[in-house]
C-alpha positions as CSV (number, residue, x, y, z in Angstrom):
1,M,165.3,31.5,85.9
2,D,168.3,31.8,88.2
3,S,168.4,35.0,90.4
4,S,171.7,36.0,88.9
5,T,170.4,36.0,85.3
6,I,171.1,39.3,83.6
7,L,167.9,40.7,82.1
8,D,167.3,42.4,78.8
9,H,164.4,44.5,80.3
10,A,161.5,44.4,82.7
11,L,157.9,45.4,82.1
12,F,155.3,46.7,84.5
13,Q,152.0,45.9,82.8
14,L,149.3,48.0,84.4
15,T,145.5,47.3,84.7
16,P,143.1,49.8,83.1
17,T,142.7,51.6,86.4
18,R,146.5,51.8,86.8
19,T,146.3,50.6,90.4
20,R,147.6,47.1,89.9
21,F,150.5,45.6,87.9
22,D,152.2,42.4,86.6
23,L,156.0,42.5,86.6
24,V,157.4,40.5,83.7
25,L,161.2,40.0,83.3
26,F,162.7,39.4,79.8
27,Y,166.0,37.5,79.2
28,E,167.5,35.6,76.3
29,G,164.3,35.7,74.3
30,K,162.3,34.3,77.2
31,N,160.1,35.9,79.8
32,E,158.9,35.2,83.4
33,K,156.2,36.8,85.4
34,L,157.9,37.7,88.7
35,D,155.1,39.4,90.7
36,S,151.8,41.2,90.7
37,G,150.1,43.5,93.1
38,L,149.4,47.2,94.0
39,F,151.4,49.7,91.9
40,E,151.4,52.6,94.4
41,P,154.4,51.3,96.4
42,F,156.5,51.3,93.3
43,I,155.6,54.7,91.9
44,S,156.5,56.4,95.2
45,H,160.1,55.4,94.5
46,L,160.2,55.9,90.7
47,K,159.7,59.5,89.5
48,F,159.8,58.5,85.9
49,A,157.1,55.9,86.5
50,R,154.8,58.6,87.9
51,D,155.5,60.7,84.8
52,E,154.7,57.7,82.5
53,I,151.4,57.1,84.3
54,S,150.4,60.7,84.0
55,Q,150.8,60.5,80.3
56,G,148.2,57.8,80.1
57,G,150.4,54.7,79.5
58,Y,149.5,51.2,80.6
59,S,153.0,49.7,80.7
60,I,156.4,50.9,81.9
61,T,159.6,49.3,80.5
62,L,162.7,49.3,82.6
63,Q,166.0,48.8,80.7
64,P,169.6,48.6,81.8
65,P,171.8,51.6,81.1
66,A,173.9,49.4,78.8
67,P,173.4,45.8,77.4
68,G,174.8,43.2,79.8
69,T,174.8,45.5,82.9
70,L,175.7,43.1,85.7
71,W,173.4,44.5,88.4
72,F,170.3,44.3,86.2
73,T,169.3,40.8,87.3
74,K,166.2,39.0,88.7
75,A,167.7,39.4,92.2
76,T,167.6,43.2,91.8
77,F,163.8,43.0,91.3
78,E,163.3,40.4,94.0
79,R,164.7,42.8,96.6
């Protein structure tokens, strides 16, 4: 996938201990695993993610504010 590809959504899939994640990007009916690692650095910046974790979830879906939002790209997540 090209870095400028506009995404449909992104998914943080958490381990049962909720300490590690896989980040999967979804676009045009396809998906690509972008990264995996420790989840703590991400939740320190995302208040809603901390809220989702506290409710017992194992995945967090990030969606653009509107379909086709130009900044919601692979490059946004690569940074």
